[in-house]
N, C-alpha and C positions, 0 to 999 in steps of 0.2 A: 145199808140199802143194797139189795142185789141189783145186778145189771138189768135183769128183766123188769124190775120195778122202776129202775131209773129211766127206761125208754118207753114207758107206757103212757105218759102224758106230757103236758107242757110244763114249763117252769112255774113253780108255785111259790115256795117260801121266798121271801124277800128280805134283804138286810134292813136293819133299822135305818130310817131316813137319814139321821145324822151321820151314821157310820158310812152309808152309801155316798153321801155328799163328800165326806172327808176322803174316802178312797178315790173317787173320781176327780177330786180337786188335786190330789197328789199326782195322779196320772196325767192330768192336764198340765200341771206345772212342769212335769218332766218333759212333756212334748214341747212346751215353749222353750225350755232350757236347751233341748236338742236343736231346735230350729235356730236359736240365737248362736249356739256354738258352731253350727254348720256355716254360718256367715262370718264367723269370727276367725277361724283358724285357716292358714294356708293349706293347700292340697298336699297330701302325702304322695310319695312316688307311685304307689299302687293306684291311688285315685286318679292321678294324672294319666297313668297308663290306660285305665279304662275310659278316661275322657278322650284319649286318642282313638280308641275303638269307636266312640260315639260319632266321631267325624268320618268314620269309614264303616257305616252300618252294614252288617251282614247277618246271615242266619246262623253263623257259627264263628268261633275263634279257637285257636290252638289251645289256649289255657283254660277256657271256660265256655259254657253256653252263652247265648247272646243277650239275655235280658238285662244284664248290668249296663250294657252300652245303650240299649233302647231306653232304659230308665233315665240315664243321664241326658240323653237327647231330648227327652220330654220338656225339660226346663233349661238345660245347658245351652240350647240353641238361642236363647234370648239374651245372652251376655256371657262374657268370659269372667265369671265371678265364682269363687269356691262355693258360696251359698247356693247359687243356681245349679251348680253341678250336683250338689247333695240334696236339693229340695225334694226330689222324687223319693229319696230313701227315707227322709223324715216322714213323708206322707205314707209310705209303706208301713212305718211303725204304727201310725194311727189306725190304719185298716186292720193290721195284724192284731193289735190289742183288742179292738172291738170284736173282731171275728172270734178270737180265742175265748174271750169272756162269754160271748153268746153260746159258743160250743159247750163250755163247761156248765153253764146254767142249764142248757138243754139236757145234757147227759145226766146231770145230778138232779134234775127237776127242782132246782133250788138256785135262786139268783145270788145267794151268798157265795156259791161256788164261783160264779162269774166275777164277782167283785174281788174275791181273794185271788183268783187267777190273774186278773188285770193288774192287781197290786204287785204281786211277786214278779210278774212278767216285766213290768215297767221298772221295778227297782233293781233288776239284775244289771250289774255294771256293764257286762259285755254287750248286752242288747242295746244300751245307749250308744255304745261305740258302733254297733252294726247299723242302727237306724240314724246315726248322725254322721255317717261317712259313706262315700260312694264305692261300695263293694258289692259283690254278688249276694251277700247275706240279706240285704234289705228285701229285694223281691222274692228271694228264696223263702224267707220266713213268712212274708205276707201270703204267698200262695200255699205254703204248708198250713197256715192257720185257716185260710179260706177252705182248703180241702177238708180239714177236720170238721169245720162247721157244716159244709154242704153234705159231707158223708153222714154226720149225725142227723141232719134234717132228712136226707134221702132215705136213710135206713129206718127212720121213725115214721115218716109220713108217706113215703112211696111216691112223691111227686116227681114226674118226669123232668121238670125243670131243675129240680135240685140235683138229680142225677146228671143232667147236662152241665150244670154249673160245676159239679164235682169233676167231671171230665176235663173241662177247660182249666180249672184250677190245678188239677194234677199235671196237666200239660205245662202250665206255667211254672210249677215247681221243677219239672224236668228241664225246662229251658233256663233255669236259674243256676242250678248246681247239679252235678252228677249224683250227689247223694239223694236227690229226689226219687231215685229208684227205690230207696228204702221205704219211703212213704207209700208208693204205689204197691210195692210188695206186701207191706203191712196191711193195707186195706184189702188186698186180694186174700191174704191169709186169714184175716178176720172173717171174711165172707165164705170161707171154705168149710166152716163148722156145719155139721148136718142141719142144725136148727136155723141156719141163715142162708142156705143154698138157694132159697126162693129169691133172694136179692138179685141174683144174676138175671133172672127172667123179668124182674120188676123194673130193671133199668141199669144195673151195674155193668152189663155188657156194653150198653150205650156209652156209659161214662168212660170205660177203658178205650172204646173206639174213638171217642172224641179226644181223649188224651193222646192217643197215637197220631191223630190228625194234626193236633197242635204241635207235637214233637217232630213230626215228619220233616219239616224244612231243615231242621238241625241235622237229621240223619242224612238227608240228601246232600247237604253241604259237606258233611264229613266224607261221604262216598266220593265226592269230587275232589277232596283234599287228603287222600290217603288215610282216612280215618284218624286224623291227627289229634283231635280232641280226646278220643278214646285211648289212643296210644299214650298221650301225655298223662291222663288220669290214672291209667292202670299200670304204666311202666315207668315212664320218664320222671314223674313226680317223686318216685321213691328210689331213684337210682343212687342218690347220695346219702340216704339214711342207712343206719346200721342194720345188720341182719342177725346179730348175735342175740341169743336169749338173754333177757335182762328184766327181772322183776323190778329193779330200781327204776327203769324207764316208766313202768306203769305207775309206780308210786309217785314219781315226779309229775307225771301227767295229771293224776288226780289232785295233787296239791295245787298245780297250776290252774286246774279247772275250778277248784274251790275258791281261789283268789279271783278268777275272772267272773265267775257266776255268783260270788258271795258265799262265804263258808256256810252260813245258816241255810240259805236257799239250796245249795248243792247237797247238803246232808238230807234235807227234807225231800228233795226230788229223788235221791237215791233210795230212800226208804220207800217212796211210792213206787219205784221201779221194782223193788223186791216184793212188795205186796200191792199190786195195782188193783184199783177198784173199778176199772172199766176196761173191757177187752179191746175195744177199738183203739183207745189211746195206748194200751200196753203193746199191741202189735205194731204200732207205728213208732214206738220208742225203744223198747227193750232189745229187739234183735240187732239193730245197728249199734247201740251202745255196747252190747256184749261183744259184737264182732270187733269194734274198734279197741275195746279193752284187750282182747286176745291179740289183735294185730300189734298193739303197742309193746308186747313182749319181744317183738322181732324188728319193728320199724318205728321211726318217729311218727307221732300222731299230733297234729296241730289241735289246739284247744277248741277252735271254732268248728271242727268237724262234727262235734256232737251237738251242734246248735239246733239241728232239726229235731232229734229225739228230745232235746231239752224242752222244746215247745210243747210236745205232747205230755211230758212229765210235769210241766207247769200246770196244765189243765188237770192232770191227775192230782196234783197237790191241792188245787182249788177245790176239787170234789172231796178229797180227804178232809179238808178243813170243814166243809159244810156238813159232813156226815159224822163229825167227831163231837163228843160231849164237851160241855163248856170248859171244864178245867184243862183237859188235854188240848182244847182249841187255843186256850191262852198260852200254853207252853209252845204249841205249834207256831203261833204268831210271833212269840218272843224269839224263838230260835231262828225262824226264817227271816223276819223283818229287821230286827235290831242291827245285825251286822251290815245288812245292805244299806240301811239308813246312814250308817257311818261311812261306808265305802263310796257310795254314789256321789255325795257332795264333794269328796276328794277328787273324783274324776272331773266334775264340773269346775272345781277350783283350778285344776291344772289346765282346763280349757280356756277359762276366761282370765286367769291371772297366773300364767305359767312361771313368770319370773319370780314374783313373791313366793309362790308355792315351792319353787326350787330352793329359794333361800331358807325357807322354814325347814324343809326336809334336811338340808345340809347342816343347819344350825342345831336342830333339835334331835337328830338321829345320827347313827353311824352309817346310814345308807349313802352310797355314792351313785348319783344318777349319771348315766352316760350321756354326753352331749350328742352323740350320734343317734340317740334314741328319740325321745320326745321333742328335743330342741333342734334337731337337724332340719326340720321343715322350715324354720325361720331363716336359715341360711340360703335356702334355694333361690328366693327372688333376687337378692343382691348378686348372688353368684351368676344367675341367668343373665342379668343385664351386663355384667362384666364380660362374660363369655361371648355374648352376642356382639358387643362392641369390638372385642379383640378379633373375633373371627371375621367380622365385616371388614375391619381394617386390613387384614392379611389375606382376604379372599379364601378362607379355609372352611371346610366342613368341621363339625364338632362331633367327636366320637366319645361314647362312654361304654362300659361293659355292663351297665345296669339299665334295664328298660325303664325303671322308675325315675332315675336321675335324668335320662334323656327326655322323658315325657314332661317333667316339671320345667326343664329348661325351655321346652317348647311352649308350655302353658303360660309361663311367666314372662318370656321375652321373645317368643316366636322363633326359637332356634330349631331348625329341622332336625328331628331325631335320627341319629345313625348309631345303631347298637351293634357292638362287636362282642366277642367272647364265645364260650362253648356251652354255657348253661342253657338247658331246655326251657327253664322258666323265662317267659317273656319272648319266646321265639316268634310270636306273632309280629313283633316290631321289625323283624328282618324284611318283611314285605314292603315296608314303607320306604326303604332305600335299598335298591337292588345291589347285589354283590358285583354286578357287571358294570356299575358306574366307575368312572375313572377320574376322580378329583385329584388335583395335583398336590394339594396340601391339606393336612388334617391336624386338628388340635384334640389330643386325647385328655379328657378330664376324668379324674379318678379320685376316690376317697382315700386311697392308700398310695404311698410313694412307689414309684416304679422299681426302686431298689429292693422292695420286699416282694416283688411279683416277677420271678424269673421266667415264668411261662409267657407272660405278656411281653416282657423285654425281648425274649427270643423271637416271638412272632413279629413284633415291631421291626426288629432288625432284618427279618426276612421280607417284610412287606414294604419297607420304606428305603429310599436311597440314603437318607440321612435322618437320624433320630437325635433330638436335642432336648435338654431339660428346659421346661418353660416356667419353672419356679412354682411357688405355692402361694395360695391366698387364704386368708383367715377371715371368718365372719362370726361376730359375737351377737348373742341375744341376752340382754340383761347382764346379770352377774355370772351366767353360766360360762364354762370354758369355751373358748372360740372353736368353731368347727373349721377344719382345714381341708382344702382341696388341692390336688396336685396336677400340674399341667405338663404335658409332654408334646413336643412338636414332631410331626411326621412329614418330612419334606420328600417330594418326589415319590408319591405313593404309586406302586407298580400297578400295571393293568389288572392283575389278579390279587392286588393287595387286600381288598376287603374280604375276599374269599379266604385268604390266609389268616386274617385277623378274626374271622368267624369260625376257624377250625374246619372249614369246608374242604380244604386241601392242605397238603403238607408244605409245599414250597412253590 
């Protein structure tokens, strides 16, 4: 089916009733599993960090745009529970899936495309992580999906309200992640074709104007804060990554993406990127995917950076499924779905039964899971209560060099976060406790012994009148190796001690 034919009418062909019920039952079951998982697991460091943001609502933050904090605040204000912190993101997944399915159905003029899109979108392992945890990806994906739906509706029907909703949803995408600019640019590029230039006068200019209005508070905030969000996104985020040309880095990135998105689904969406069946979806997916691939030759690229283009590629895959003959469609479904059906339950098993899952992996495979990875979060709460008690008894502040660790100590035991160190990531946390403060005693809590960190040992010697070893404490979850944390006491913190420990001055 050509694109012109695809946008000439409303969705017509429908999946068989039994197939449709089966697809949406699987999707609903995944939603329920995400919601239960959201209430089951303790917060990670990143999630607790964003929870700290939600207690200090603003129109911008150094690390990210503000919608992650506002999404947490929607339900997190009703109780200090991990599930309430994550609930808004689970709901983002519901809205995103329905919107993307409707978009695919509309563009293909076939409801089978929507059902196929919803299925592969829901079965993708990384998306269950995105919609089951409190990170910027939840609102980002929701608004990306809504933007695609309203763009498809506006370009087909020319309704001014669809153009207005497109503008608001594009603004929401920009307020979620900086990569939202790729979506906006893709929609603009799609509308620049000679056959589509009438879209600008029909309402697309209104959509871009509304997107700018929605995004404006973030721009104003940055203008008042030395453009810190843009500086971090464009410069400081990449300072520690390599710059040497490395094809191996690209190969490893694609292998990691295959594991995160499911090998079959990743292969299918890449094939759809090579031969896209819809220009709107292609323009919102392929340019950023190509740029990140080229960028990976010189710098590290995180697997979730392609999550926006992946959304558009999911819809392309759904359309390809609906427009393919029966036998290729069976092959398509087998390649895309079967590996995901194997991988996704493993993720939920690790969520609901991490201890037994760890034992099975250790017993049946040669893989060695690091306790500092998936099991570290179970050590945070007992650590937090121990640290809170010790600091209270000795009238000390608690310092860490990790924004995530400081934040979970606060979430779990009300330990005020004081973050030191030189890393740009998490610099927002420095505003919570000024370098001008002059506490007399501090407890430095770290994941590594001070003997292995000569830079911090030197800084502590400069900032403190006396530095002493506070020992180490271990916390175990199930049969996994114990997670160890190391304590160091800083007595007589100098007036400029925090500035020294934050690398803001040399001595």
